[in-house]
C-alpha positions in Angstrom: 194.5 107.2 89.0 197.0 109.8 90.3 199.7 110.7 87.6 202.3 109.7 90.1 201.4 107.5 93.4 203.0 108.9 96.5 206.1 107.0 97.7 204.9 106.8 101.3 201.3 106.4 102.6 200.0 106.7 106.2 196.8 105.9 108.3 195.8 107.2 111.6 193.3 105.6 113.8 192.1 108.0 116.9 190.5 105.2 118.9 188.7 105.4 122.1 191.5 103.8 124.0 194.7 104.1 121.7 195.9 106.2 118.9 197.6 104.2 116.2 199.5 105.2 113.2 201.2 103.3 110.4 203.4 104.5 107.9 204.2 102.4 104.5 206.3 102.7 101.7 204.6 102.3 98.2 206.4 101.0 95.3 204.6 99.6 92.2 201.5 99.2 94.2 203.1 97.2 97.0 203.2 98.1 100.6 206.1 98.0 103.1 205.6 98.9 106.5 208.3 101.5 107.6 207.0 102.8 110.8 204.3 102.3 113.5 203.4 104.4 116.4 200.9 103.8 119.3 200.0 105.8 122.3 197.4 104.9 125.0 195.4 108.0 125.2 192.1 106.6 126.6 189.9 109.2 125.0 186.7 107.6 126.3 187.8 108.1 129.8 187.5 111.8 129.2 183.7 111.8 128.4 181.7 113.4 131.3 178.0 112.5 132.2 176.8 114.8 129.2 179.3 113.3 126.6 181.7 116.3 126.7 185.3 115.6 126.3 187.1 117.1 129.2 190.0 119.5 128.8 192.7 117.2 130.4 192.0 114.4 128.0 191.8 116.5 125.0 195.3 118.0 126.0 196.7 114.4 126.4 195.4 113.5 122.9 196.6 116.7 121.3 200.1 116.1 122.8 200.1 112.7 121.1 198.8 114.1 117.9 201.6 116.7 117.8 204.2 113.8 118.0 202.3 112.1 115.2 202.2 115.2 113.2 205.9 115.5 113.2 205.8 112.3 111.2 203.2 113.0 108.5 202.7 116.7 108.5 204.4 117.1 105.1 202.9 114.2 103.4 200.7 115.1 100.4 196.8 115.2 101.3 196.0 112.2 99.1 198.6 110.0 100.8 197.1 110.1 104.4 193.9 108.9 106.0 192.8 109.8 109.5 189.5 108.6 111.3 188.1 108.9 114.6 185.7 106.3 115.9 183.3 105.8 118.9 184.3 108.6 121.4 184.4 111.1 118.7 181.2 109.9 117.2 179.7 110.5 120.8 181.5 113.7 122.1 179.2 116.7 121.8 182.0 119.0 121.6 183.9 116.9 119.0 184.1 119.5 116.3 186.0 122.0 118.6 188.6 119.0 119.4 188.9 118.2 115.8 189.7 121.7 114.9 192.8 121.5 117.0 193.6 117.9 116.1 193.7 118.8 112.4 196.0 121.6 113.2 198.4 119.3 114.9 198.4 116.7 112.1 198.0 119.1 109.1 195.6 116.7 107.7 191.8 116.4 107.8 190.3 113.9 110.3 187.0 111.8 109.3 184.5 110.5 111.7 183.3 107.0 110.6 180.3 105.4 111.7 180.5 102.0 113.6 179.3 100.0 110.6 182.2 101.6 108.4 184.6 100.9 111.3 183.5 97.2 111.2 184.1 97.2 107.2 187.6 98.5 107.6 188.6 96.3 110.4 187.7 93.3 108.3 189.7 94.7 105.4 192.9 95.1 107.7 192.3 91.5 109.1 191.6 89.9 105.7 194.7 91.5 104.2 196.9 90.2 107.0 195.8 86.5 106.8 196.9 83.8 104.6 193.9 81.6 105.9 191.5 80.6 103.1 188.7 79.3 105.2 185.2 80.0 103.6 183.7 82.2 106.4 185.4 84.0 109.3 184.1 85.8 112.3 186.2 88.9 113.2 185.8 90.5 116.5 187.6 93.9 117.4 187.2 95.4 121.1 187.9 99.3 121.0 187.8 101.6 124.0 184.2 102.5 123.3 182.6 100.0 120.8 183.1 96.3 119.9 182.9 95.3 116.2 181.6 91.9 114.9 181.9 91.0 111.2 181.3 87.8 109.4 183.0 88.0 105.9 184.6 85.7 103.1 187.7 86.5 101.6 188.0 90.2 101.2 184.2 90.8 101.4 182.4 91.6 104.9 178.9 90.2 104.7 177.4 90.9 108.2 178.7 93.8 110.2 177.6 95.3 113.5 179.2 97.8 116.0 178.0 97.6 119.6 178.4 100.6 122.2 180.5 98.8 124.5 184.4 99.0 124.9 187.3 98.1 127.2 187.3 101.7 128.6 183.5 102.1 129.1 182.9 98.7 130.5 186.0 99.2 133.0 184.7 102.7 133.9 181.1 101.3 134.6 181.9 98.3 136.6 185.5 98.4 137.9 185.9 102.0 138.9 189.3 102.8 140.5 190.4 99.5 139.6 188.1 97.7 142.2 187.2 94.0 141.4 184.7 91.6 142.7 183.1 88.5 141.5 179.7 90.3 141.5 181.1 93.1 139.4 182.5 91.1 136.9 179.5 89.0 136.4 177.5 92.2 136.0 179.7 93.3 133.3 179.5 90.1 131.3 175.6 90.4 131.6 176.0 93.9 130.3 178.0 92.7 127.4 175.6 89.9 126.6 172.6 92.1 126.6 174.4 94.4 123.9 174.9 91.3 122.0 171.7 89.5 122.4 169.8 91.3 119.5 172.6 90.1 117.1 173.4 86.7 118.7 171.6 84.6 116.0 173.6 86.3 113.2 177.0 85.4 114.6 176.3 82.1 116.2 179.0 79.4 115.8 177.2 77.6 112.8 177.3 80.8 110.6 181.1 80.7 110.5 184.4 78.5 110.2 187.0 80.5 112.0 187.2 83.0 114.6 189.6 86.1 114.4 190.4 88.7 117.1 191.7 92.1 116.0 192.5 94.5 118.9 194.8 95.4 121.7 192.5 93.9 124.2 192.4 90.6 122.4 196.2 90.5 121.9 196.7 91.1 125.6 194.4 88.4 126.7 196.1 86.0 124.2 199.6 86.8 125.6 198.4 86.4 129.1 196.8 83.0 128.5 199.9 81.8 126.8 202.3 83.0 129.5 200.2 81.5 132.3 199.9 78.3 130.3 196.3 78.5 130.1 196.2 78.1 126.4 198.7 77.3 123.7 196.2 77.8 120.9 195.1 81.5 120.9 192.3 82.5 123.1 190.2 79.5 124.1 187.2 79.1 126.3 189.1 76.8 128.8 191.8 79.5 129.0 189.3 82.3 129.6 187.6 80.4 132.3 190.9 80.0 134.2 191.5 83.8 133.8 188.0 84.5 135.0 188.5 82.3 138.1 191.8 84.3 138.8 189.9 87.5 138.4 187.3 86.4 141.0 190.0 86.1 143.6 191.4 89.6 143.3 189.8 92.7 145.0 191.9 95.2 142.8 193.5 95.2 139.5 196.9 95.6 141.1 196.6 92.4 142.6 196.0 90.5 139.1 199.8 90.1 138.8 199.6 88.8 135.2 202.8 88.0 133.3 203.2 89.8 129.9 200.5 92.3 130.7 201.4 95.7 129.6 201.0 98.1 132.7 199.3 100.6 130.3 196.7 98.0 129.4 196.0 97.1 133.2 193.3 99.7 133.8 191.0 98.6 131.0 192.0 94.7 130.8 189.3 93.3 132.8 186.8 95.3 131.0 188.0 93.7 127.8 188.1 90.3 129.3 184.2 90.7 130.3 183.5 91.5 126.7 185.4 88.6 125.3 184.0 86.1 127.9 180.5 87.4 127.2 181.1 86.9 123.5 182.5 83.4 123.8 179.5 82.3 126.0 176.9 84.0 123.7 178.1 82.8 120.4 179.3 79.3 121.4 182.9 80.1 120.7 185.7 77.8 121.9 188.7 79.0 120.3 189.7 82.4 118.6 193.2 83.3 116.7 194.4 86.8 117.0 195.4 88.8 114.0 197.9 91.7 113.6 195.8 93.5 111.1 193.1 96.0 112.4 191.7 99.3 111.6 194.8 101.1 110.4 195.8 98.3 108.1 192.3 98.4 106.7 192.7 102.1 106.1 195.9 101.7 104.3 194.2 99.2 102.0 191.3 101.5 101.6 193.7 104.4 100.7 195.4 102.3 98.1 191.9 101.7 96.3 191.6 105.6 96.0 195.2 106.1 94.8 194.5 103.2 92.1 191.1 104.3 90.9 189.3 101.6 92.9 187.4 103.9 95.4 184.8 101.8 97.2 182.8 105.0 97.6 181.9 104.9 93.9 180.9 101.1 94.2 178.5 102.2 97.2 177.1 105.0 95.2 176.4 102.5 92.3 174.7 100.0 94.7 172.5 102.6 96.2 171.5 104.0 93.1 170.3 100.6 91.9 168.5 99.9 95.2 166.5 103.1 94.9 165.9 102.5 91.1 167.4 105.8 90.0 167.4 106.5 86.3 171.0 105.8 85.2 170.4 107.6 81.7 169.4 110.6 83.3 172.2 110.6 85.7 174.5 110.2 82.9 173.2 113.2 81.0 173.8 115.4 84.1 177.3 114.1 84.7 178.3 114.7 80.9 177.0 118.4 81.4 178.8 118.7 84.7 181.9 117.8 83.0 181.5 120.2 80.4 180.7 123.0 83.1 184.0 121.9 85.0 186.2 122.5 81.9 185.1 126.1 81.8 186.1 127.0 85.4 189.4 128.9 86.1 192.1 126.8 87.6 191.9 128.6 91.1 188.1 128.3 91.2 188.3 125.6 93.8 190.4 125.4 96.9 190.0 121.5 96.5 191.4 119.3 94.0 189.5 119.1 90.7 189.2 115.4 90.8 187.6 115.6 94.1 185.3 118.2 93.0 184.3 116.0 90.0 183.8 112.9 92.2 181.3 114.6 94.6 179.5 116.0 91.7 179.2 112.7 89.9 178.1 111.0 93.2 175.5 113.6 93.5 174.3 113.3 90.2 173.8 109.6 90.5 172.0 109.9 94.0 170.1 113.4 93.7 166.9 111.5 92.7 166.9 108.5 94.8 164.2 110.1 97.0 161.8 109.7 94.3 161.4 105.9 95.3 160.1 107.3 98.6 157.9 110.1 97.5 157.8 112.5 94.5 157.0 115.5 96.7 160.1 117.1 98.1 162.3 114.0 96.9 165.4 116.1 97.2 164.8 116.2 101.0 164.2 112.5 101.2 167.5 112.0 99.0 169.3 114.1 101.4 168.0 112.3 104.5 169.2 108.9 103.0 172.5 109.7 102.0 173.2 111.6 105.4 172.0 108.5 107.4 172.5 105.6 105.5 175.3 103.1 105.8 177.4 103.9 103.1 180.7 102.0 102.6 183.8 104.0 102.4 182.1 107.3 103.4 183.0 109.2 106.6 180.4 111.1 108.5 181.6 114.3 106.9 181.6 112.8 103.4 177.9 111.7 103.7 176.9 115.1 105.3 178.8 117.1 102.3 177.1 114.9 99.7 173.8 115.1 101.3 173.9 118.9 101.5 174.8 119.2 97.7 172.0 117.1 96.8 169.6 119.0 99.3 170.5 122.2 97.7 170.2 121.1 94.1 166.6 122.4 93.7 164.0 124.9 94.9 165.4 127.4 97.5 169.0 127.8 97.5 169.4 128.3 101.2 173.0 129.3 102.2 172.4 128.3 105.7 172.6 124.7 104.6 176.5 125.2 104.2 177.5 127.1 107.3 178.2 124.1 109.4 180.3 122.3 106.9 184.0 121.9 107.8 186.8 123.9 106.0 187.0 124.1 102.9 183.7 122.7 102.2 181.4 125.5 103.5 183.1 127.5 100.8 183.2 124.8 98.1 180.0 123.0 98.6 177.9 125.9 97.2 179.7 126.1 94.2 179.3 122.3 93.5 175.4 122.7 94.4 175.2 125.6 91.8 176.8 123.4 89.0 174.5 120.4 90.0 171.3 122.8 89.9 172.4 124.2 86.6 172.9 120.8 84.9 169.8 119.3 86.4 167.9 122.3 85.0 169.2 121.8 81.5 168.1 118.2 81.5 164.5 118.8 83.0 162.9 117.3 80.1 164.8 114.1 80.5 165.4 113.6 76.9 168.5 112.5 75.1 169.3 115.8 73.1 172.5 117.7 73.0 172.8 120.9 74.9 174.6 123.2 72.7 178.0 124.8 73.6 177.3 127.4 76.0 179.4 129.6 78.3 179.4 129.5 82.0 181.2 132.2 83.7 181.1 132.4 87.6 182.0 135.5 89.5 181.7 136.6 93.0 178.0 136.9 93.2 177.1 136.6 89.7 176.9 133.9 87.2 176.6 134.6 83.4 175.2 132.0 81.1 175.4 132.5 77.6 173.7 130.2 75.0 174.2 130.3 71.1 172.0 133.1 69.5 168.4 131.9 69.1 168.8 128.6 70.9 166.6 129.7 73.9 163.8 130.5 71.5 163.9 127.0 70.3 163.8 125.6 74.0 161.1 127.8 75.7 160.4 125.2 78.6 164.3 125.4 79.4 164.3 129.1 79.1 161.5 129.2 81.6 163.1 126.9 83.9 166.3 129.1 83.8 164.2 132.1 84.6 162.7 130.4 87.6 166.3 129.5 88.6 167.2 133.3 88.5 164.4 133.9 91.1 165.6 131.0 93.3 169.3 132.4 93.3 168.1 135.8 93.7 166.8 135.0 97.3 170.5 133.8 98.1 171.9 137.2 97.0 173.2 135.6 93.8 172.6 137.0 90.2 172.1 134.6 87.4 172.3 136.3 83.9 170.8 134.2 81.1 171.6 135.3 77.5 
């Protein structure tokens, strides 16, 4: 836990349709919303046929983030979480955009998977509801993806993220705002096809209450109420009347729907098609709309990190158990890592000491999970699972970083593994990997024996290891392993001196 929690926290959701920011005061562990900002950026509309984000859309997005940045630029790093979703997962030039976006906000941006997005959405909804129903279905329509979650209480049980959103569907079927009955029906079939493989999981008999959580669903709810087509949230009967109305219009400008924000109009019908397809496919008759969504989920997840309930640590424990990792061996390595960390100079890392320790501990817990797949080259199997698995709480960048440290913990120490990591990790990850390598070597015999006090002194391209006089003579296998490590590091231009 932080010595002094921040007085304010903030979350930013860089969605494919809208960018959202929420700022909350934090007093004695309790949140109070003090500011909300939202801008319709339509990031997904800027993707070309080769999935590159065009300059005009980037400029529009960056102008928005400059405004957001004015509010949070000077917040402490640990008090802000910023995530990118579907479009930034897809865009081939996302890295170049993120570099400029992070300068505008003065905080790092993390890209999250669709499954992680679903988990956070559910957390945002669960923390905004007083309902105590046993099982709830949560649906969230973004600009580029739609998430479906079944959960109980605070726990999401079944999660899916499908590649369809109000922007992408509108672009595919209602280009330039043109409407027709045929186009709408094709959009509905498109959405049903995307949902079909998961239809059984989310059918009506598997949950007690349906909750909607997005701007599209809120807009539909408002329109149905204003037109007197429903007085009880979004209903199938109300949707049928809305769809019949859409059939009569040849352009979105002819919709003339009360309480519909003009900014929402270009993507409204795409959202309706997804909702209508979902109601039909899952036999939904009524859905309540929640105020909570991804940014609220981010805030609550951030609180967990501040108060030492980081979901990432629970995920690592769960994955380690699934792959039958040797807990005792991991614990030995973590103790030695902690000993190494105490010897480092205060300015050794550009990152926070606790952050370095967390990633090292997670790497120690997971570095051998690949043994459950194959003993040969197990470090590569471990890295692959870490990078590509669904790891709750981890962003894409988190997983790539952790996978890289694990991948580099044995055999060749290839510096090229680190070059594509973002700032500051391309400098810091090699340092973490070197610490893990040494701790693993010192416990190669996998026995419970105390490594004697030793000196670890890293310099620019040299590492000095000094053990008590005569100890290496009593541990010839460890000495031999350390001499092998000297050769592995020499290839990377590093000199390991063992005394």
